[in-house]
KOLGUZA-78106 format. One record per residue (C-alpha): x, y, z; residue number from 1. Coordinates in pm, 1 decimal. Last residue first. Example, Ala and Ser with C-alpha at 12.3 -4.5 7.8 and 13.67 -1.06 7.14 Angstrom:
<atoms>
ATOM;1367.0;-106.0;714.0;2 .
ATOM;1230.0;-450.0;780.0;1 .
</atoms>
This chain:
<atoms>
ATOM;634.8;6979.7;10726.6;181 .
ATOM;885.2;6720.5;10818.9;180 .
ATOM;844.8;6449.0;10538.4;179 .
ATOM;784.5;6090.8;10678.6;178 .
ATOM;538.4;5906.3;10485.0;177 .
ATOM;319.8;5903.2;10763.0;176 .
ATOM;379.0;6258.9;10859.6;175 .
ATOM;340.5;6419.4;10550.2;174 .
ATOM;7.6;6225.3;10540.6;173 .
ATOM;-81.5;6290.6;10828.4;172 .
ATOM;13.3;6725.2;10793.8;171 .
ATOM;-187.0;6693.6;10452.6;170 .
ATOM;-523.9;6558.7;10623.7;169 .
ATOM;-501.6;6840.3;10923.5;168 .
ATOM;-414.4;7119.2;10615.2;167 .
ATOM;-707.4;7019.3;10432.9;166 .
ATOM;-668.5;6914.9;10061.6;165 .
ATOM;-932.6;7106.4;9843.5;164 .
ATOM;-724.5;7451.0;9902.4;163 .
ATOM;-409.4;7284.1;9758.1;162 .
ATOM;-117.0;7476.6;9929.5;161 .
ATOM;11.9;7820.3;9742.5;160 .
ATOM;262.4;7796.8;9470.2;159 .
ATOM;44.6;7850.8;9200.3;158 .
ATOM;-169.7;8142.4;9365.4;157 .
ATOM;139.8;8303.8;9504.6;156 .
ATOM;284.0;8275.9;9129.2;155 .
ATOM;-42.4;8422.5;9006.0;154 .
ATOM;-58.9;8712.0;9248.0;153 .
ATOM;290.1;8805.9;9123.7;152 .
ATOM;244.6;8803.4;8765.3;151 .
ATOM;-71.3;9006.8;8800.7;150 .
ATOM;105.0;9288.5;9022.4;149 .
ATOM;373.8;9284.5;8737.5;148 .
ATOM;165.4;9319.2;8460.3;147 .
ATOM;217.6;9655.6;8325.5;146 .
ATOM;566.3;9680.4;8429.5;145 .
ATOM;669.7;9318.9;8288.0;144 .
ATOM;439.8;9333.7;8018.8;143 .
ATOM;677.7;9691.0;7902.5;142 .
ATOM;1003.9;9521.1;7987.6;141 .
ATOM;878.1;9208.7;7766.5;140 .
ATOM;770.8;9464.7;7425.4;139 .
ATOM;1138.0;9613.0;7466.9;138 .
ATOM;1317.7;9345.2;7492.6;137 .
ATOM;1085.7;9213.1;7180.3;136 .
ATOM;1174.7;9494.7;7003.4;135 .
ATOM;1497.8;9540.2;7060.1;134 .
ATOM;1562.7;9189.4;6921.4;133 .
ATOM;1365.6;9209.7;6655.8;132 .
ATOM;1545.7;9490.5;6507.9;131 .
ATOM;1419.0;9661.4;6152.2;130 .
ATOM;1597.3;9947.8;6061.1;129 .
ATOM;1499.6;9836.8;5685.4;128 .
ATOM;1839.4;9891.2;5566.0;127 .
ATOM;1965.3;9691.4;5903.5;126 .
ATOM;1780.4;9416.0;5812.7;125 .
ATOM;1889.7;9368.3;5470.9;124 .
ATOM;2245.2;9417.5;5591.8;123 .
ATOM;2174.9;9179.9;5912.7;122 .
ATOM;2012.8;8885.9;5626.7;121 .
ATOM;1701.1;8731.9;5780.0;120 .
ATOM;1525.1;8928.7;5461.6;119 .
ATOM;1758.7;8715.8;5211.5;118 .
ATOM;1678.1;8388.0;5337.9;117 .
ATOM;1318.3;8403.8;5432.1;116 .
ATOM;1266.1;8515.1;5074.6;115 .
ATOM;1484.4;8244.1;4921.2;114 .
ATOM;1297.1;7970.0;5098.0;113 .
ATOM;969.8;8116.0;4996.7;112 .
ATOM;1054.2;8153.2;4655.7;111 .
ATOM;1143.7;7751.4;4666.1;110 .
ATOM;804.1;7739.1;4852.5;109 .
ATOM;565.6;7948.6;4624.6;108 .
ATOM;760.3;7793.2;4264.5;107 .
ATOM;712.4;7409.8;4436.0;106 .
ATOM;325.0;7513.6;4508.3;105 .
ATOM;281.7;7619.9;4135.0;104 .
ATOM;473.9;7323.1;4006.8;103 .
ATOM;241.9;7101.6;4210.7;102 .
ATOM;-63.7;7281.2;4127.1;101 .
ATOM;-72.0;7208.1;3752.5;100 .
ATOM;-242.8;7578.5;3622.9;99 .
ATOM;124.6;7715.1;3624.3;98 .
ATOM;172.4;8088.5;3726.1;97 .
ATOM;503.7;8061.4;3921.4;96 .
ATOM;613.6;7785.3;3717.0;95 .
ATOM;541.6;7983.0;3424.1;94 .
ATOM;630.6;8291.9;3565.2;93 .
ATOM;967.7;8124.0;3633.0;92 .
ATOM;1029.2;8066.4;3292.4;91 .
ATOM;1000.8;8441.2;3192.0;90 .
ATOM;1226.9;8538.2;3443.9;89 .
ATOM;1495.9;8296.2;3347.4;88 .
ATOM;1409.4;8415.1;3007.0;87 .
ATOM;1474.7;8784.2;3035.9;86 .
ATOM;1818.0;8701.6;3286.4;85 .
ATOM;1991.1;8523.3;2981.6;84 .
ATOM;1951.8;8170.3;3030.7;83 .
ATOM;2236.9;7916.6;3139.9;82 .
ATOM;2078.8;7820.4;3501.4;81 .
ATOM;1750.0;7771.7;3353.7;80 .
ATOM;1871.8;7486.7;3119.1;79 .
ATOM;1982.7;7586.1;2771.8;78 .
ATOM;1832.1;7359.5;2472.5;77 .
ATOM;1761.7;7647.8;2218.6;76 .
ATOM;1574.0;7835.5;2535.1;75 .
ATOM;1335.2;7991.8;2310.0;74 .
ATOM;1203.1;7631.2;2198.3;73 .
ATOM;1144.5;7547.9;2546.3;72 .
ATOM;1221.9;7220.3;2636.0;71 .
ATOM;1573.6;7309.7;2775.7;70 .
ATOM;1361.7;7520.4;3048.8;69 .
ATOM;1283.4;7171.2;3156.7;68 .
ATOM;1682.7;7119.1;3304.8;67 .
ATOM;1652.5;7385.9;3549.0;66 .
ATOM;1281.4;7293.7;3723.0;65 .
ATOM;1368.6;6938.4;3711.2;64 .
ATOM;1689.4;6981.4;3888.6;63 .
ATOM;1520.7;7259.0;4154.0;62 .
ATOM;1205.8;6982.4;4172.5;61 .
ATOM;1432.8;6712.8;4286.2;60 .
ATOM;1624.2;6949.9;4551.0;59 .
ATOM;1311.5;7030.0;4689.3;58 .
ATOM;1206.7;6649.9;4698.3;57 .
ATOM;1524.0;6562.5;4832.9;56 .
ATOM;1493.8;6823.2;5060.3;55 .
ATOM;1149.3;6714.4;5211.3;54 .
ATOM;1272.7;6373.3;5211.9;53 .
ATOM;1549.8;6428.4;5441.0;52 .
ATOM;1351.9;6612.4;5685.4;51 .
ATOM;1443.4;6972.5;5691.8;50 .
ATOM;1672.3;7154.5;5918.0;49 .
ATOM;1934.4;7114.7;5683.5;48 .
ATOM;1691.0;7280.0;5409.3;47 .
ATOM;1683.7;7603.3;5632.5;46 .
ATOM;2070.2;7603.7;5664.6;45 .
ATOM;2180.9;7556.7;5300.1;44 .
ATOM;1886.2;7820.8;5258.1;43 .
ATOM;2090.5;8030.4;5448.6;42 .
ATOM;2455.6;7986.8;5289.6;41 .
ATOM;2239.7;8030.2;4988.7;40 .
ATOM;2153.1;8359.8;5070.4;39 .
ATOM;2489.5;8494.1;5249.6;38 .
ATOM;2617.3;8365.4;4887.8;37 .
ATOM;2405.8;8573.8;4678.7;36 .
ATOM;2388.6;8861.6;4962.8;35 .
ATOM;2698.2;9136.4;4788.5;34 .
ATOM;2533.8;9392.0;4812.7;33 .
ATOM;2484.2;9503.4;4472.5;32 .
ATOM;2377.5;9162.2;4395.7;31 .
ATOM;2088.9;9146.1;4615.3;30 .
ATOM;1956.9;9465.8;4573.1;29 .
ATOM;1748.4;9389.8;4268.9;28 .
ATOM;1493.6;9233.2;4479.8;27 .
ATOM;1422.4;8880.0;4495.0;26 .
ATOM;1292.7;8653.2;4262.8;25 .
ATOM;1513.3;8639.4;3953.0;24 .
ATOM;1842.6;8705.6;4116.3;23 .
ATOM;1782.9;8438.1;4407.8;22 .
ATOM;1716.4;8212.6;4062.6;21 .
ATOM;2021.2;8298.4;3873.7;20 .
ATOM;2173.3;8204.1;4242.0;19 .
ATOM;1971.3;7878.0;4281.7;18 .
ATOM;2083.5;7715.9;3959.9;17 .
ATOM;2422.3;7734.1;4017.7;16 .
ATOM;2369.4;7626.0;4446.4;15 .
ATOM;2174.5;7336.5;4350.7;14 .
ATOM;2498.4;7236.8;4076.1;13 .
ATOM;2734.4;7267.1;4365.0;12 .
ATOM;2559.4;7040.6;4609.5;11 .
ATOM;2421.9;7248.1;4910.9;10 .
ATOM;2553.3;7014.1;5201.8;9 .
ATOM;2368.2;6823.7;5470.4;8 .
ATOM;2491.5;6669.0;5752.9;7 .
ATOM;2155.9;6696.6;5922.0;6 .
ATOM;2037.7;6867.1;6271.5;5 .
ATOM;2336.1;6866.1;6389.4;4 .
ATOM;2301.3;6959.4;6782.7;3 .
ATOM;2503.1;7194.5;6968.9;2 .
ATOM;2634.4;7164.4;7314.5;1 .
</atoms>
């Protein structure tokens, strides 16, 4: 059975802002590898797993980020999502280096979500030759081989009768309660 954490879809407007933002903050291979949509799908899943108040806060910050770019004279009244890429880089850098803690923290948070979504893509993992499942299996097998005797000894210790309860008293208690030894 699959548990749905939240019935949440990333609004189209948010996707229109996140797509150019991803191109600004992620490696340049993003576009040529065709990863923009898969990254946004992963961001959607990540946001789905967050509580509604965090999701709402991140989206409100995203819309504010987009619209506040219009206040810069060099934007000619355009939001972030409609700026040329160089101006988009400048606008994100303004948030990233902002002395206003909330702006900087939002920039770190949204970049982090985008980065996780990027590095989780199978194409990126394959290009890096990063195979965590294979690594985990290898380490588990090696640890089992190295610590097999300790594991068996610990299992025996856990399953052994309690040494602080005398065997005769334990047998009487079992007999009294109707349990056979």
